[in-house]
C-alpha positions as CSV (number, residue, x, y, z in Angstrom):
1,M,-4.8,18.1,13.0
2,F,-3.4,14.6,13.2
3,T,0.2,13.5,12.7
4,V,1.5,10.0,12.2
5,P,3.2,9.9,15.7
6,K,-0.2,11.0,17.3
7,L,-2.0,8.3,15.3
8,I,0.5,5.7,16.4
9,D,0.2,6.7,20.1
10,S,-3.6,6.5,19.8
11,G,-3.5,3.1,18.2
12,V,-5.0,4.2,14.9
13,L,-1.8,3.4,13.0
14,H,0.8,0.7,13.6
15,Q,4.3,0.4,12.2
16,R,5.3,-2.8,10.3
17,F,8.8,-4.2,11.1
18,P,10.7,-6.7,9.0
19,L,9.5,-10.3,9.6
20,E,12.9,-11.7,10.5
21,N,14.0,-8.9,12.9
22,G,16.0,-7.2,10.2
23,Q,16.9,-3.5,10.2
24,V,14.1,-1.1,9.3
25,R,15.3,0.9,6.3
26,R,11.9,2.2,5.2
27,K,8.8,2.9,7.2
28,F,5.4,1.2,6.6
29,Y,2.5,2.3,8.7
30,F,-0.9,0.6,8.5
31,T,-4.5,1.0,9.8
32,K,-6.4,-1.8,11.5
33,F,-8.7,-1.7,8.5
34,W,-5.8,-2.5,6.2
35,H,-4.5,-5.3,8.5
36,D,-8.0,-6.9,8.7
37,G,-8.0,-7.0,4.9
38,V,-4.6,-8.8,5.0
39,L,-5.9,-11.3,7.5
40,A,-8.9,-12.0,5.3
41,L,-6.7,-13.0,2.3
42,P,-6.1,-16.7,1.7
43,A,-3.1,-17.8,3.7
44,E,-2.3,-20.8,1.5
45,I,-3.0,-21.9,-2.1
46,R,-2.8,-25.5,-3.2
47,V,-2.6,-26.4,-6.9
48,G,-2.7,-30.1,-7.2
49,L,0.0,-31.6,-5.1
50,T,2.1,-28.4,-4.9
51,H,1.8,-25.2,-3.0
52,K,2.3,-21.8,-4.6
53,P,2.6,-18.5,-2.7
54,S,-0.7,-17.3,-1.5
55,V,-2.1,-13.8,-2.1
56,R,-1.3,-12.9,1.5
57,A,2.2,-14.3,1.3
58,V,2.9,-12.2,-1.9
59,L,1.6,-9.0,-0.2
60,E,3.5,-9.8,3.0
61,A,6.7,-10.3,1.0
62,L,6.3,-7.0,-0.8
63,V,5.8,-5.1,2.5
64,D,8.7,-7.0,4.1
65,D,11.0,-6.2,1.1
66,Y,10.0,-2.6,1.2
67,V,10.6,-2.2,5.0
68,S,13.9,-4.1,4.8
69,G,15.2,-1.7,2.2
70,R,15.4,-4.1,-0.8
71,P,16.6,-2.1,-3.8
72,R,13.6,-0.5,-5.7
73,A,14.3,-2.5,-8.9
74,E,14.0,-5.7,-6.9
75,L,10.6,-4.9,-5.4
76,V,9.0,-5.9,-8.8
77,R,8.6,-9.2,-10.5
78,P,10.4,-11.5,-11.3
79,K,12.7,-10.8,-8.3
80,G,10.1,-9.2,-6.1
81,S,6.4,-9.5,-5.4
82,G,5.2,-6.1,-6.7
83,M,3.9,-5.1,-10.1
84,D,5.9,-2.6,-12.2
85,P,5.8,0.1,-10.8
86,P,5.0,-1.2,-7.2
87,F,3.8,2.3,-6.1
88,Q,1.9,4.8,-8.3
89,R,-0.3,7.8,-7.8
90,M,-3.8,6.9,-8.6
91,W,-4.6,9.9,-10.8
92,A,-2.9,13.1,-11.7
93,P,0.5,14.1,-10.3
94,G,0.0,16.1,-7.1
95,Q,-2.8,13.9,-5.9
96,A,-2.1,12.3,-2.5
97,V,-3.6,8.8,-3.0
98,V,-1.1,6.2,-3.9
99,E,-1.6,2.5,-4.6
100,M,0.9,-0.2,-3.8
101,R,0.4,-3.0,-6.3
102,T,0.7,-6.8,-6.4
103,N,-0.8,-8.9,-9.1
104,A,-3.8,-9.8,-6.8
105,T,-4.1,-6.8,-4.4
106,R,-4.1,-3.0,-4.2
107,T,-3.1,-1.2,-1.1
108,F,-4.4,2.4,-1.0
109,G,-2.6,4.9,1.1
110,F,-0.2,7.9,0.9
111,F,3.4,8.8,1.4
112,R,4.3,10.7,4.6
113,G,7.8,11.4,3.2
114,E,10.7,9.7,1.6
115,N,10.5,6.0,2.3
116,E,7.5,6.4,4.6
117,F,4.2,4.9,3.3
118,V,0.9,4.8,5.2
119,A,-1.4,2.0,4.2
120,V,-5.1,2.8,4.8
121,V,-7.2,0.2,2.9
122,L,-6.7,-3.0,1.0
123,A,-8.7,-4.4,-1.9
124,T,-8.2,-7.5,-4.1
125,T,-8.1,-6.9,-7.8
126,E,-10.8,-9.5,-8.1
127,D,-13.2,-7.4,-6.0
128,L,-12.2,-4.2,-7.8
129,K,-12.9,-5.8,-11.2
130,K,-16.5,-6.5,-10.1
131,R,-17.1,-2.7,-9.9
132,P,-17.8,-0.5,-12.9
133,D,-14.7,0.9,-14.7
134,E,-16.2,3.9,-16.3
135,P,-14.8,7.3,-15.2
136,D,-17.1,9.2,-12.8
137,S,-17.8,12.9,-13.0
138,S,-14.3,13.8,-11.7
139,G,-12.7,11.5,-14.3
140,Q,-11.7,9.0,-11.7
141,K,-12.4,5.3,-12.3
142,A,-15.4,4.4,-10.3
143,R,-13.9,1.1,-9.2
144,Y,-11.2,2.9,-7.2
145,A,-13.4,5.7,-5.8
146,Q,-14.5,4.1,-2.6
147,Q,-10.9,3.2,-1.6
148,A,-9.6,6.7,-2.6
149,Q,-12.3,8.3,-0.5
150,R,-11.2,6.4,2.6
151,V,-7.6,7.5,2.1
152,E,-8.7,11.1,1.4
153,A,-10.9,11.1,4.6
154,L,-7.8,10.3,6.7
155,I,-5.6,12.8,4.7
156,G,-8.2,15.5,5.3
157,R,-7.7,15.2,9.0
158,M,-3.9,15.2,8.8
159,D,-1.5,18.0,9.2
160,S,-0.5,19.0,5.6
161,K,3.2,18.5,6.5
162,E,2.4,14.8,7.0
163,V,1.5,14.2,3.3
164,D,4.2,14.2,0.6
165,L,3.0,14.9,-2.9
166,R,6.4,14.5,-4.7
167,D,6.8,12.0,-7.5
168,V,6.6,8.5,-6.2
169,E,10.0,7.7,-7.9
170,Q,11.6,10.3,-5.5
171,L,9.8,8.8,-2.5
172,V,10.9,5.2,-2.7
173,T,14.7,5.4,-2.7
174,D,17.4,2.7,-2.6
175,C,18.6,2.5,1.0
């Protein structure tokens, strides 16, 4: 069975640190697959003569705010970059898969414990909306199924102590 430290040692997971060398107050781990998704996002958006924050910049800001320990209420708009709520379980309580949400992206992953999120895969809401929205045989929305399966595949290989199923509200605390 895998643990987060073993996956970090093997290079499967990486830890995100604050962009401006700030103190780490929450932990954010990510896979290469998630990071490649971030790099594929547009880095800059130009509207006429002005620039507005790009999809990548908004996601990076949310991750940086999370890692830096910004108060939970400030992770969401209008002060922060996340949707309200920024983290939510995809389906029923007790399910492991959690999505971290911005207006334009969804990061699918799971919580290892309090203030420790593991990001597995990234999708844009634009791409997700291209997929069917009808529930599949398990009641899950089909557009999210592929991402959830990737997260569940990793979770299935993890030590059960590495996945925290508590309410997300308890897992993202004010530091």
